[in-house]
C-alpha positions as CSV (number, residue, x, y, z in Angstrom):
1,M,-60.7,31.9,-375.6
2,R,-58.1,32.6,-372.8
3,Y,-56.1,30.5,-370.4
4,F,-56.3,31.2,-366.7
5,A,-54.2,29.7,-363.9
6,I,-55.0,29.0,-360.3
7,S,-51.8,28.2,-358.4
8,D,-50.6,27.7,-354.9
9,N,-47.1,28.9,-355.8
10,V,-46.0,32.4,-356.8
11,D,-43.1,31.0,-358.8
12,T,-45.4,28.8,-360.9
13,L,-47.7,31.7,-361.6
14,T,-44.8,34.0,-362.5
15,G,-43.6,31.5,-365.1
16,L,-47.1,31.2,-366.6
17,R,-47.4,35.0,-366.7
18,M,-44.2,35.2,-368.7
19,A,-46.0,33.0,-371.2
20,G,-49.0,35.4,-371.2
21,I,-51.3,33.4,-368.9
22,E,-53.0,35.4,-366.2
23,G,-54.1,33.9,-362.9
24,V,-54.2,34.0,-359.1
25,V,-52.4,32.5,-356.2
26,V,-54.5,30.9,-353.4
27,H,-53.6,28.6,-350.5
28,E,-56.8,27.6,-348.8
29,R,-59.6,25.3,-349.9
30,K,-62.3,28.0,-349.8
31,E,-60.1,30.4,-351.8
32,A,-59.4,27.7,-354.4
33,Q,-63.1,26.8,-354.7
34,A,-64.0,30.5,-355.1
35,A,-61.3,31.0,-357.7
36,V,-62.5,28.0,-359.7
37,A,-66.1,29.1,-359.6
38,E,-65.1,32.6,-360.7
39,A,-63.0,31.3,-363.6
40,I,-65.7,29.0,-364.8
41,A,-68.3,31.8,-364.7
42,N,-66.1,33.9,-367.0
43,P,-67.1,33.1,-370.6
44,E,-63.7,34.3,-372.0
45,I,-61.8,31.6,-370.1
46,G,-61.6,28.4,-372.1
47,I,-58.8,26.5,-370.4
48,L,-58.3,26.5,-366.7
49,L,-54.9,25.4,-365.4
50,V,-54.9,24.3,-361.7
51,T,-51.8,23.1,-359.8
52,E,-52.1,19.5,-358.5
53,R,-51.9,20.6,-354.9
54,L,-54.9,22.9,-355.3
55,A,-56.8,20.3,-357.3
56,A,-56.4,17.9,-354.4
57,L,-58.1,20.5,-352.2
58,C,-61.3,20.6,-354.3
59,P,-61.5,17.3,-356.2
60,E,-65.3,17.2,-356.1
61,Q,-65.7,20.5,-357.8
62,L,-63.1,19.9,-360.5
63,G,-64.3,16.3,-361.0
64,D,-67.8,17.5,-361.5
65,L,-66.6,20.1,-364.1
66,K,-64.7,17.4,-366.0
67,Q,-67.5,14.9,-366.0
68,R,-70.4,17.2,-367.0
69,G,-68.5,18.6,-370.0
70,S,-68.1,22.2,-369.0
71,R,-67.2,24.6,-371.8
72,T,-64.0,25.3,-369.8
73,I,-61.4,22.6,-370.0
74,V,-59.7,21.9,-366.6
75,V,-56.1,20.8,-366.7
76,E,-54.1,19.8,-363.6
77,I,-50.5,20.9,-363.8
78,P,-47.5,20.2,-361.6
79,D,-45.8,23.1,-359.9
80,R,-42.1,23.8,-359.7
81,H,-41.7,21.2,-357.0
82,G,-42.7,18.4,-359.4
83,T,-45.6,16.2,-359.9
84,G,-47.5,13.9,-357.5
85,R,-48.2,11.5,-360.3
86,S,-46.4,8.3,-361.0
87,A,-44.0,8.1,-363.9
88,D,-46.4,6.2,-366.2
89,S,-49.4,8.4,-365.5
90,I,-49.9,9.5,-369.1
91,T,-49.6,6.0,-370.6
92,R,-51.9,4.7,-367.9
93,Y,-54.4,7.4,-368.7
94,I,-54.4,6.6,-372.4
95,R,-54.8,2.9,-371.7
96,E,-57.7,3.5,-369.3
97,S,-59.4,6.0,-371.6
98,I,-59.2,4.3,-375.0
99,G,-57.9,0.9,-374.2
100,V,-54.6,1.2,-376.2
101,K,-51.3,0.2,-374.6
102,V,-48.6,2.6,-375.4
């Protein structure tokens, strides 16, 4: 099982490559959708890292993958410019998912 990253930022992908994670840089919606489809079709890729900005370009495609239980885990990551999430996003996610207040 391998990681694969789809980023809209060269610096983010360079950092991930230093950790041994391959990937691609895309900027447009159609490019992002094609890159996601190609990564999901590859049976060697088990975890797909997608920057938050790109995830916002194709929410239907990624949401569908998350909901139907694809063999590939999709993880949205912030890029070097930070995150678009609120400060309590992780605790809110836990609370909504399992009903435990952290």
